[in-house]
N, C-alpha and C positions, 0 to 999 in steps of 0.2 A: 368819557362819551364812548359809546358803542359803535363799532365800525358797521357801516350798511353793506349789505350785500347788493352788487349792482347786477342788472339782467347783462345778457350778452351785447344787446342793443344800444347804440348812443342814444341820448334825447332827441327827440324829433325826426327820426330817421323812419321811412317808409316801410312797413313790413311787406306789403304787397305792391306790386308795380301798376301802373295804370292800366296795362294791357290784360292784367289778371281781372281786374275789375269790369273791363270790356266783355271779357269771356264770360265771366258769371252773369252780367246782366242780359248777355245773349242766352245764356242757358235757361235764366228765368222766364224770359219772353218766350222761349220754346216750350218751357212747362205750362204756362199760362196758355198758350195756344193750343196745347195737348198734343205737340208733336215731337216731344222730347221723350227719347227711349233709352233704358239702361242696356247696357251689353253691345258687343259687336253685330252689325248686320241685322239689327232690330229683333235680336233674338229674345232680349229681356222684353218686359212688359212696360207701359206708359210709365213715366215718372210722375208721382202725384206729391211727393214729399220735398218739401222746401229745402231741407238740408242735403236730401240726396241730388237735387237740381244744383246747389251750390258746390258739392263736391264735384259733380261731372264739370261744371265751369272751371274750377280751379285745374282739374285733370287735364283738361284740354289746354289751359293756358301753359302748363307746365310741358306738355308735348311741343308747343310752339316756342318754347325758350323763354317765357315770359319770366319776370322775378315773382317767385313763390316760393315760401318756405318748405322744407322737406316735409313729407308725410311722418306723423308721429309713429314711432316704431312699434 
């Protein structure tokens, strides 16, 4: 029998914390309302992309210290 390569995480563990989910949920809500903007001080435009909204939510969660994996290098 060949040995299987295991991932770094144990089975059943959460990759993202609950606080991260709340932050993404908030960003998606702001996107739907049309108030989510990219960049600091509103210098970027309005966010229309779903993926960009999720990325902004995760970034905000990271700043708050929530359990979020590191960005891919």
